[in-house]
C-alpha positions in Angstrom: -0.2 -2.6 23.8 -0.4 -6.4 23.9 1.2 -9.2 21.9 -0.3 -12.3 20.3 1.4 -15.3 18.7 0.6 -18.9 17.9 0.6 -21.8 15.5 -1.7 -24.2 13.9 -0.5 -27.8 13.1 -3.1 -29.9 11.3 -1.0 -33.0 11.9 -2.2 -32.9 15.5 1.2 -32.1 17.0 0.6 -28.6 18.4 1.1 -29.7 22.0 4.7 -30.7 21.1 5.5 -27.0 20.6 5.2 -26.1 24.3 8.7 -24.7 24.4 8.0 -22.7 21.2 5.0 -21.1 23.0 7.2 -20.2 25.9 9.8 -18.6 23.7 7.0 -16.6 21.9 5.7 -15.4 25.2 9.2 -14.2 26.3 9.7 -12.4 23.0 6.4 -10.6 23.4 6.7 -9.8 27.1 7.9 -6.2 26.5 4.7 -5.6 24.6 2.6 -7.1 27.4 4.4 -7.1 30.7 1.4 -7.3 33.0 -0.1 -10.7 32.3 0.0 -13.6 30.0 -1.9 -16.7 29.0 -1.8 -19.7 26.7 -4.3 -22.0 25.1 -3.3 -25.4 23.5 -5.1 -28.3 22.0 -4.0 -30.9 19.5 -4.1 -28.5 16.5 -3.6 -25.0 18.0 -1.3 -23.2 20.3 -2.2 -19.6 21.1 -0.1 -17.2 23.2 -1.1 -13.8 24.7 0.9 -11.1 26.5 -1.1 -8.3 28.0 -0.6 -4.6 29.0 -3.5 -3.9 31.2 -5.4 -0.7 30.4 -9.1 -1.6 30.9 -10.8 -4.3 33.1 -7.9 -6.3 34.6 -10.0 -9.3 35.6 -12.6 -9.4 32.8 -10.1 -8.9 30.0 -7.9 -12.0 30.6 -6.8 -13.9 27.5 -7.0 -16.2 25.7 -10.7 -15.7 26.0 -13.2 -18.5 25.3 -16.8 -18.2 24.0 -19.5 -19.3 26.4 -19.6 -22.7 24.7 -15.8 -23.0 24.7 -15.6 -23.5 20.9 -14.1 -20.1 19.9 -10.8 -18.9 21.4 -9.7 -15.3 20.9 -6.4 -13.6 21.4 -6.4 -9.9 20.7 -4.0 -6.9 20.6 -5.7 -3.6 20.3 -8.3 -1.1 21.4 -11.9 -0.7 20.2 -13.2 2.9 20.2 -16.8 1.9 19.7 -16.9 -0.8 22.4 -19.9 0.7 24.2 -21.8 1.1 20.9 -21.3 -2.5 20.1 -22.1 -3.6 23.6 -25.5 -1.9 23.5 -26.3 -3.6 20.2 -25.2 -7.0 21.5 -27.1 -6.7 24.8 -30.2 -6.0 22.7 -29.6 -9.3 21.0 -29.4 -11.2 24.2 -25.7 -11.4 24.8 -24.4 -11.5 28.4 -21.1 -9.9 29.5 -19.0 -10.8 32.5 -16.8 -7.7 32.4 -16.4 -4.4 30.5 -13.3 -5.2 28.3 -13.3 -4.6 24.6 -11.9 -8.1 24.2 -15.2 -9.6 25.4 -17.2 -7.3 23.1 -15.1 -8.3 20.1 -15.6 -12.0 20.9 -19.4 -11.6 21.1 -19.5 -9.4 18.0 -17.9 -12.3 16.1 -20.3 -14.8 17.6 -23.2 -12.6 16.5 -22.1 -11.5 13.1 -19.2 -13.7 12.0 -16.7 -12.1 9.6 -19.3 -9.3 9.0 -18.4 -8.0 12.5 -15.0 -6.8 11.2 -16.5 -4.0 9.2 -18.3 -2.7 12.4 -15.0 -2.3 14.3 -13.7 1.2 15.0 -10.3 0.9 16.4 -6.7 -0.4 16.1 -6.3 -4.2 16.4 -4.8 -7.4 15.3 -6.4 -10.6 16.5 -6.7 -14.4 16.0 -9.9 -16.5 16.4 -9.6 -20.3 16.6 -12.8 -22.3 15.8 -12.2 -25.7 17.3 -15.2 -27.4 15.7 -14.5 -26.3 12.2 -10.7 -26.4 12.6 -10.5 -22.9 11.3 -8.2 -20.0 12.2 -9.1 -16.4 11.4 -6.6 -13.6 11.5 -7.7 -9.9 11.2 -5.9 -6.5 11.1 -7.2 -3.0 11.4 -7.9 -0.8 8.4 -4.6 1.2 8.5 -2.3 -1.5 9.9 -1.6 0.3 13.2 -1.3 -3.1 14.9 1.2 -5.5 13.3 0.5 -9.1 12.4 3.1 -11.3 10.7 2.8 -15.0 9.7 4.6 -17.8 8.0 2.8 -20.6 6.1 4.0 -24.0 6.9 3.4 -27.4 5.2 0.8 -28.4 7.7 -0.4 -25.1 9.1 0.8 -21.6 10.0 2.8 -19.6 12.5 1.9 -16.0 13.4 2.8 -13.2 15.8 2.7 -9.5 16.6 6.4 -9.3 15.9 8.8 -11.0 13.5 10.9 -12.3 16.4 7.8 -14.2 17.7 7.4 -15.9 14.3 11.1 -16.7 14.3 10.7 -18.6 17.6 9.2 -21.5 15.5 12.0 -23.9 14.6 10.9 -24.2 11.0 11.2 -20.4 10.4 14.8 -19.3 9.9 16.1 -15.7 9.8 17.2 -15.7 6.2 17.4 -12.6 4.1 16.9 -13.1 0.3 17.5 -10.7 -2.6 14.2 -8.9 -2.1 14.9 -8.5 1.6 18.2 -6.9 0.9 16.7 -4.6 -1.7 14.0 -3.6 0.7 16.2 -2.8 3.7 19.1 -1.2 1.7 17.1 0.7 -0.9 13.6 1.4 0.4 14.3 1.4 4.2 13.0 2.4 6.6 9.9 1.6 4.6 9.2 -1.8 3.2 6.8 -3.1 0.6 3.3 -3.6 2.0 2.8 -7.1 3.4 6.5 -7.9 3.1 8.2 -9.4 6.2 11.7 -9.0 4.8 12.8 -12.4 6.1 12.2 -15.3 3.7 8.9 -17.0 4.3 7.5 -14.3 6.5 4.5 -12.2 5.4 2.5 -9.4 7.0 -1.3 -9.5 6.8 -2.2 -6.4 4.9 -4.1 -3.6 6.6 -7.9 -3.9 6.2 -7.7 -7.6 5.6 -8.7 -10.8 7.3 -7.4 -14.3 6.4 -8.9 -17.7 6.9 -6.9 -20.9 7.5 -8.5 -24.3 7.1 -6.9 -27.7 6.3 -7.8 -26.9 2.6 -5.8 -23.7 2.4 -5.1 -20.1 3.5 -7.1 -17.2 2.0 -6.7 -13.5 2.8 -9.6 -11.2 2.0 -10.1 -7.4 2.2 -12.9 -6.1 4.4 -12.2 -2.4 3.8 -11.0 -0.6 0.7 -10.4 3.1 -0.1 -12.3 4.4 -3.1 -12.2 7.6 -5.0 -15.4 9.7 -5.0 -16.5 13.3 -5.4 -16.1 15.3 -2.2 -19.7 15.9 -1.0 -19.2 19.0 1.2 -18.5 22.7 0.7 -15.6 24.2 2.6 -17.8 25.2 5.6 -19.4 21.8 5.9 -15.9 20.2 5.5 -14.6 22.2 8.5 -17.6 21.3 10.6 -17.4 17.6 9.7 -13.7 17.4 10.2 -14.0 19.1 13.6 -16.6 16.6 14.6 -14.5 13.6 13.5 -11.4 14.8 15.4 -13.4 15.5 18.6 -15.2 12.2 18.4 -12.0 10.2 17.8 -10.1 12.0 20.5 -12.8 11.5 23.1 -13.2 7.8 22.4 -9.5 7.4 23.0 -9.5 8.9 26.4 -11.0 5.8 28.0 -8.5 4.2 30.4 -8.4 2.6 33.8 -4.7 3.6 34.2 -2.9 7.0 34.1 -3.1 8.8 30.7 -1.2 11.8 29.3 -0.5 13.4 25.9 2.6 14.2 23.9 2.9 17.9 23.1 5.3 19.0 20.4 3.7 22.3 19.7 2.5 21.2 16.2 -1.1 21.4 15.2 -2.0 17.7 15.7 -0.5 17.3 19.2 -1.8 20.7 20.2 -5.4 19.9 19.2 -5.3 16.6 21.0 -3.8 18.1 24.2 -6.4 20.8 24.1 -9.3 18.4 23.8 -7.9 16.1 26.5 -7.3 19.0 28.8 -10.9 20.2 28.3 -12.3 16.7 29.0 -10.1 16.4 32.2 -11.2 19.9 33.4 -14.8 18.7 33.4 -13.7 15.9 35.7 -11.7 18.3 37.9 -8.5 16.7 36.8 -5.3 18.2 35.3 -3.8 16.8 32.2 -0.1 16.0 32.1 1.7 16.8 28.8 5.2 15.7 27.7 7.7 16.9 25.2 11.2 15.9 24.2 14.3 18.0 23.3 18.0 17.4 22.8 20.9 18.8 24.8 22.1 22.1 23.2 19.4 22.0 20.5 18.7 25.7 20.9 22.4 26.3 20.0 22.5 24.1 16.9 19.0 24.1 15.6 18.8 24.8 11.8 15.6 25.5 10.0 14.6 23.3 7.1 11.5 22.6 5.0 10.2 20.0 7.4 10.8 22.0 10.6 11.0 25.8 9.9 10.8 26.7 13.7 11.9 25.3 17.0 9.2 23.6 19.1 9.8 25.3 22.4 7.9 28.5 21.8 4.8 26.8 20.6 4.9 24.2 23.4 4.9 26.9 26.1 2.0 28.7 24.3 -0.1 25.5 24.5 0.8 24.7 28.1 -0.2 28.2 29.1 -3.4 28.0 27.1 -4.7 24.6 28.4 -3.2 24.7 31.9 -1.5 21.3 31.7 1.3 20.1 34.0 4.1 19.9 31.6 7.2 17.7 31.6 10.2 18.0 29.3 12.7 15.2 28.6 16.2 16.3 27.5 18.1 13.6 25.7 21.9 13.4 25.6 23.7 12.5 22.4 25.6 9.6 24.0 22.4 8.1 25.2 20.9 8.4 21.7 23.8 6.5 20.2 23.7 3.8 22.9 20.0 3.2 22.2 20.3 2.8 18.5 20.7 -1.0 18.6 17.9 -1.5 21.2 15.6 0.6 19.0 16.3 -1.8 16.0 15.6 -4.7 18.3 12.3 -3.1 19.2 11.3 -2.6 15.6 12.9 -6.0 14.5 14.4 -4.3 11.4 16.5 -1.2 10.7 14.4 1.8 11.0 14.8 5.6 11.4 18.1 5.6 13.4 18.1 8.4 15.9 14.4 9.0 15.4 13.7 5.6 16.8 16.2 5.7 19.6 14.9 9.1 20.7 11.4 7.8 20.8 12.5 4.8 22.8 14.2 7.0 25.4 11.4 9.5 25.5 8.8 6.8 26.1 10.9 5.2 28.8 10.9 8.4 30.7 7.2 9.0 30.3 6.4 5.4 31.3 7.7 6.1 34.8 4.4 7.8 35.5 2.0 6.9 32.7 0.9 3.8 30.8 -1.3 5.4 28.1 -0.4 8.4 26.0 -2.2 10.1 23.1 0.1 11.3 20.4 -0.7 13.2 17.2 0.6 11.0 14.3 -0.1 10.9 10.6 -1.8 14.3 10.3 0.8 15.4 7.7 0.0 12.4 5.6 -3.7 13.0 5.6 -3.9 16.8 5.6 -1.0 17.5 3.2 1.6 18.8 5.7 4.7 17.6 3.8 6.5 19.7 1.3 5.8 17.1 -1.5 2.1 17.9 -1.2 2.4 21.6 -1.8 5.7 22.1 -3.7 5.0 21.0 -7.2 8.6 20.5 -8.1 8.6 17.6 -5.6 5.0 16.6 -6.1 5.6 15.7 -9.7 8.9 14.0 -9.3 8.4 10.5 -10.7 9.6 8.6 -7.6 9.0 8.1 -3.9 9.5 11.6 -2.6 11.2 10.4 0.6 13.5 7.9 -1.2 15.1 9.9 -4.0 18.7 8.7 -3.4 18.7 5.2 -4.8 21.8 5.9 -6.9 23.6 7.2 -3.9 22.6 4.2 -1.8 23.8 1.9 -4.5 27.1 3.7 -4.7 27.8 2.8 -1.0 27.6 -0.9 -1.7 30.1 -3.3 -3.1 29.4 -4.7 -6.6 27.2 -7.7 -6.4 25.5 -7.0 -3.1 22.4 -5.7 -4.9 21.2 -6.6 -8.4 18.3 -4.9 -10.2 17.9 -2.4 -7.4 16.6 0.4 -9.5 14.1 -1.9 -11.1 12.9 -3.1 -7.7 12.3 0.3 -6.3 10.7 1.6 -9.6 8.2 -1.3 -9.8 6.9 -0.9 -6.3 6.5 2.9 -6.9 4.6 2.2 -10.2 2.4 -0.5 -8.6 1.3 1.9 -5.9 0.6 4.7 -8.3 -1.4 2.4 -10.5 -3.6 1.3 -7.5 -4.7 4.9 -6.8 -8.3 5.3 -8.1 -9.0 8.4 -10.2 -12.1 10.2 -11.1 -13.0 10.8 -14.8 -11.9 14.2 -16.1 -9.6 15.1 -13.2 -6.8 17.6 -13.9 -3.2 16.5 -13.7 -2.6 17.9 -10.2 -5.7 16.3 -8.7 -4.7 13.0 -10.3 -1.2 13.2 -8.9 -2.4 14.1 -5.5 -4.4 10.9 -5.3 -1.2 9.0 -6.2 0.8 10.9 -3.6 -1.9 10.2 -1.0 -1.7 6.5 -1.6 2.1 6.5 -1.6 2.0 8.1 1.8 -0.8 5.9 3.1 0.9 2.6 2.1 4.5 3.5 2.6 5.5 6.6 4.7 2.6 6.5 7.1 3.1 2.7 7.6 6.7 3.4 8.6 5.7 6.0 11.2 2.9 3.8 12.6 5.3 0.9 12.9 7.8 3.1 14.8 5.1 4.4 17.2 3.6 1.0 18.2 6.8 -1.0 18.4 7.5 -2.2 21.9 9.0 0.3 24.3 11.7 -0.6 26.9 13.3 1.1 29.8 16.9 2.2 29.5 19.0 2.0 32.6 22.6 3.0 32.0 24.1 0.4 29.6 21.5 -2.2 30.3 18.2 -2.5 28.6 15.5 -4.3 30.6 11.9 -4.9 29.6 9.3 -2.4 30.9 5.7 -1.6 30.4 4.8 -0.8 26.8 2.7 2.2 25.7 -0.9 1.7 24.6 -3.3 4.1 23.0 -1.1 6.2 20.7 -3.6 8.6 19.1 -3.4 8.5 15.3 -5.0 11.2 13.2 -5.5 8.5 10.7 -8.4 7.1 12.8 -10.3 10.3 12.2 -11.3 9.2 8.7 -10.6 5.6 8.1 -11.6 3.7 11.2 -15.2 4.8 11.3 -16.3 3.7 7.9 -16.3 0.6 5.8 -15.8 2.7 2.7 -14.5 6.2 2.5 -15.0 8.8 -0.1 -12.0 11.1 -0.6 -11.0 13.9 -2.8 -7.6 15.3 -3.8 -9.1 18.8 -4.2 
């Protein structure tokens, strides 16, 4: 991954924030350890930290348009880079390299903000238009790549991580009442667009925002709508298979070593099989990785989320696809020691040992690989969680993964939280109300649409945030920056990152 940050100061004092730019770059270096760059003029300061995956020379940032007027800093990966390049070449554009950054810049030069709906990928970027004194921020459809900002009296501060925004002297790490309610009662999730710290907001997924001296205005460029499902079961299977294979193949593009995570579940098994098939055609062997815990076979207990241990299914897949497999065994003491560094990576309290285990696992994999495909969010989209198919949970009138608000409140001293129940309830109701319905739907189909949106905006967002947060290398008791991972495969891209609008059905 990479990291972006910057500020706009319409008083003309941007160059006075040189030290702020350096602090932003240091904060984002674990996201982009390979290279960095900075652009500054009287009004704008833009910072970029890069993890090099494709085109080391041609993808340097900040990147300027041929006339020097548009400056781009970009964190992400476009899966339709070559499709866009062909269209742009036909329109007379000339490219110096083969990076997706350059293609994105030229797409904006050709189509303006209409280019955003053409993008298939995961991204967060900023475009500075010097002539028009205009900043544009944009974020991918599902919010895989983070982008936070803080409005200032004379401009704006933004960054890939909250800690980068906090580098600005005018932005203080203060937690208000809603921040406490979010962390203590809704965590590890947080309300969409909410940055927890006072004055910090996150650009919503599928949105772009325009800053001018006259104001700041966010706009959606992609929205999910309800529609009748157009295919019969056989057509649905064929179409889904095509989408998965297409998304997986587009995400195998890399100029650095690539591997896959393999847990034995359906999503990671499908992705590893497709990657192994592609590698075999190139006379290469895929490397797969899994993680386990010391003595897990002794203490494993079945539950509704994990009815079986992974090991048996992992071995079945390794034998079937012929991968060179690596297993990382984590110790309990190391998991505990990595809890705080994991919070530092996420910037906020997250999923405790889930985050620390991911941190340690990725650190081990990074010793040999920079890019890894991982199955994520299949359960949200394909109904894998118990609350999709167990009606006693499906119809509970609350967040299905946050049913213990009373218990959480009981752990707190009186006065720490006020109106906690009301806060959680209102966010739940607002999300349900935003779910489009079709006329005449039965009660279950209607509820499934609500449940889908609850997962899309809340639970899935939490998982994506955990996956793309910066990774570091753990060495004994010392945490030192290391290369970050790029290219985590997300099942969500199968459906939502190929279309401006998406018809969907609860049936």
